[in-house]
DRENRO-97508 format. One record per residue (C-alpha): y, x, z. Coordinates in steps of 0.25 Angstrom, whole numbers, padded with zeros to 4 digits, always signed. Layout:
# residues N
YXZ ...
This chain:
# residues 323
-0576+0368+0240 -0566+0367+0252 -0552+0368+0247 -0542+0377+0256 -0529+0370+0256 -0517+0380+0256 -0503+0374+0258 -0491+0384+0255 -0479+0378+0261 -0464+0379+0257 -0466+0385+0243 -0453+0379+0240 -0450+0389+0229 -0464+0389+0223 -0466+0403+0225 -0479+0403+0233 -0489+0400+0222 -0484+0411+0212 -0482+0422+0224 -0497+0423+0227 -0511+0421+0220 -0515+0409+0228 -0527+0407+0218 -0534+0419+0224 -0537+0410+0236 -0548+0403+0228 -0551+0390+0222 -0553+0383+0235 -0539+0385+0240 -0529+0374+0236 -0514+0379+0237 -0503+0369+0240 -0489+0375+0237 -0479+0366+0245 -0465+0367+0238 -0458+0357+0248 -0454+0361+0262 -0462+0351+0270 -0461+0347+0285 -0467+0336+0294 -0477+0326+0288 -0474+0331+0274 -0479+0345+0278 -0491+0340+0286 -0495+0332+0274 -0494+0343+0264 -0502+0352+0273 -0514+0342+0275 -0527+0349+0273 -0521+0363+0272 -0530+0374+0276 -0518+0385+0274 -0503+0384+0275 -0494+0394+0269 -0481+0393+0276 -0468+0399+0270 -0462+0406+0281 -0456+0397+0292 -0452+0386+0283 -0462+0376+0288 -0465+0374+0303 -0480+0374+0306 -0482+0369+0320 -0494+0364+0328 -0490+0349+0325 -0492+0352+0310 -0504+0361+0312 -0511+0349+0319 -0510+0341+0307 -0517+0352+0298 -0531+0353+0303 -0536+0361+0291 -0526+0371+0292 -0531+0385+0295 -0521+0395+0290 -0506+0396+0290 -0500+0407+0282 -0485+0410+0283 -0477+0419+0274 -0472+0430+0283 -0478+0435+0296 -0469+0426+0305 -0467+0411+0305 -0461+0404+0317 -0463+0391+0310 -0478+0391+0312 -0484+0388+0325 -0494+0400+0325 -0500+0397+0339 -0503+0383+0335 -0509+0387+0322 -0518+0397+0329 -0522+0386+0340 -0527+0378+0328 -0535+0389+0322 -0525+0391+0311 -0522+0405+0306 -0508+0410+0303 -0505+0421+0294 -0493+0428+0288 -0489+0435+0276 -0481+0448+0273 -0466+0447+0268 -0456+0457+0263 -0445+0461+0272 -0435+0465+0261 -0432+0451+0256 -0425+0446+0269 -0417+0458+0270 -0413+0457+0256 -0409+0443+0258 -0401+0446+0270 -0392+0455+0261 -0391+0445+0250 -0385+0436+0261 -0376+0446+0267 -0370+0450+0254 -0369+0435+0250 -0361+0433+0263 -0352+0446+0262 -0349+0443+0247 -0348+0428+0248 -0358+0427+0236 -0362+0412+0238 -0348+0407+0240 -0343+0415+0228 -0354+0410+0220 -0350+0396+0222 -0335+0399+0220 -0338+0406+0206 -0347+0394+0202 -0336+0385+0205 -0326+0392+0196 -0320+0400+0207 -0319+0415+0210 -0317+0425+0222 -0311+0418+0234 -0312+0429+0245 -0317+0444+0246 -0331+0447+0251 -0335+0456+0262 -0341+0470+0262 -0353+0476+0268 -0350+0491+0268 -0344+0495+0282 -0348+0482+0288 -0358+0480+0299 -0371+0473+0298 -0378+0467+0310 -0393+0465+0310 -0399+0455+0320 -0413+0462+0319 -0416+0475+0314 -0431+0475+0311 -0437+0476+0297 -0427+0466+0290 -0415+0471+0298 -0418+0485+0294 -0419+0481+0279 -0405+0474+0280 -0399+0486+0287 -0403+0496+0276 -0396+0488+0266 -0384+0487+0275 -0383+0502+0276 -0383+0503+0261 -0371+0494+0261 -0364+0503+0271 -0365+0494+0283 -0366+0497+0297 -0378+0490+0303 -0380+0486+0317 -0392+0478+0323 -0397+0470+0335 -0410+0463+0339 -0416+0460+0352 -0426+0472+0351 -0418+0482+0342 -0419+0496+0348 -0410+0508+0344 -0422+0514+0338 -0426+0502+0329 -0411+0501+0325 -0411+0515+0320 -0424+0513+0312 -0417+0501+0306 -0404+0508+0303 -0395+0500+0312 -0387+0501+0324 -0392+0493+0336 -0381+0485+0343 -0381+0474+0353 -0381+0460+0349 -0366+0457+0352 -0362+0469+0344 -0370+0466+0332 -0363+0452+0331 -0350+0457+0334 -0349+0469+0325 -0357+0464+0313 -0351+0460+0300 -0364+0454+0295 -0376+0450+0304 -0389+0449+0298 -0401+0443+0306 -0415+0449+0305 -0422+0445+0318 -0436+0438+0320 -0435+0424+0326 -0441+0423+0340 -0437+0415+0353 -0429+0428+0357 -0421+0428+0344 -0419+0413+0342 -0404+0411+0341 -0401+0426+0343 -0388+0424+0335 -0380+0413+0342 -0366+0409+0345 -0363+0422+0353 -0368+0431+0342 -0361+0423+0331 -0348+0423+0340 -0348+0438+0340 -0348+0440+0325 -0335+0443+0318 -0329+0432+0309 -0331+0440+0297 -0346+0442+0300 -0358+0437+0292 -0372+0432+0298 -0385+0433+0290 -0398+0427+0294 -0411+0429+0286 -0420+0429+0298 -0422+0415+0305 -0412+0404+0307 -0415+0403+0322 -0410+0417+0325 -0396+0411+0324 -0391+0400+0333 -0388+0389+0322 -0377+0382+0329 -0370+0394+0332 -0371+0399+0318 -0366+0385+0313 -0354+0386+0323 -0351+0401+0318 -0351+0397+0304 -0343+0384+0305 -0333+0390+0314 -0331+0401+0304 -0334+0412+0314 -0343+0419+0304 -0340+0423+0290 -0353+0420+0284 -0368+0417+0287 -0380+0419+0278 -0393+0412+0281 -0407+0412+0275 -0414+0405+0287 -0412+0391+0293 -0417+0383+0304 -0422+0373+0294 -0427+0377+0281 -0423+0373+0270 -0409+0371+0275 -0406+0356+0277 -0396+0349+0268 -0382+0348+0275 -0384+0361+0283 -0371+0366+0289 -0375+0380+0283 -0375+0375+0269 -0361+0369+0271 -0354+0383+0275 -0348+0393+0265 -0350+0403+0276 -0365+0402+0276 -0374+0408+0265 -0388+0402+0264 -0401+0406+0258 -0414+0398+0259 -0423+0407+0267 -0424+0417+0256 -0427+0430+0265 -0441+0431+0261 -0441+0423+0248 -0443+0433+0237 -0454+0434+0226 -0460+0447+0232 -0460+0441+0246 -0467+0428+0241 -0478+0436+0234 -0481+0444+0247 -0481+0431+0256 -0489+0422+0247 -0499+0433+0243 -0501+0436+0258 -0503+0421+0261 -0514+0421+0250 -0520+0433+0257 -0519+0426+0271 -0526+0414+0266 -0537+0423+0259 -0539+0430+0273 -0540+0417+0280 -0550+0412+0271 -0558+0425+0273 -0558+0423+0288 -0549+0435+0290 -0534+0430+0291 -0523+0441+0289 -0509+0442+0293 -0512+0432+0305 -0500+0428+0313 -0502+0428+0328 -0498+0417+0338 -0484+0420+0342 -0482+0426+0356 -0469+0418+0358 -0461+0406+0352 -0453+0409+0340 
């Protein structure tokens, strides 16, 4: 019996196995759940002999140099339907299919609000103060009557906007392709980019990363924000110019920043972000919920089953432009 080797990467919280019925793939399928985040030779060594890779979002880069070391590889499954860390073109050139999975939209919008509320009411700072035996040191902020600016008003942005209206906030939005009609559908007021950063008390980013949006929030935009303003990013780190962000935080030109995404994940030890009380951090939790994991990994099993049957599903096409 020929064994098919499936390697599930970045299962750092041990949730992949319990989230799906992997045994349904049959007795000839061997599953290797990798709890560590591996790179370089360690990654290539663990993937030796793999027929299938299941990648956790964009945690692990899978480029042509790695693919060249994996002659048996025939299928890559990524959780989600978009993964800029996988060289899909190189995979296709080597005859490797790339498939995605579904994922919920609500979890990231919910986390955005957890971070917004955490910043507005100094939740993490006050937690540390109370644990140290202290008590209140300053008043928190309010949401009612304030302005939320959304950079991106697609499905995620529209979800965030609905909650903002429940908090009695004014919601404005900008994106490169936002039309008045789409803004109306999302329940937001479309403004130009400068107006959004100048008038928002809180800015939350919900754009897709592409060459056209890389660094879309830079020094100019951060410089327009009022000194009391807050910035939240649950999308992709590269949407913000990281040098400009650091300067704005360290120069105390922003009251607070909340980040769920980083250029390098996990966040390296000694990062300037971890040293600042003005920065609220979460470890890329936007999609990390029990329901989402059940959906993603059940779909991964279905993707593998479809590939084995010669009819791959949810295939991802070669990108038409660099991202």
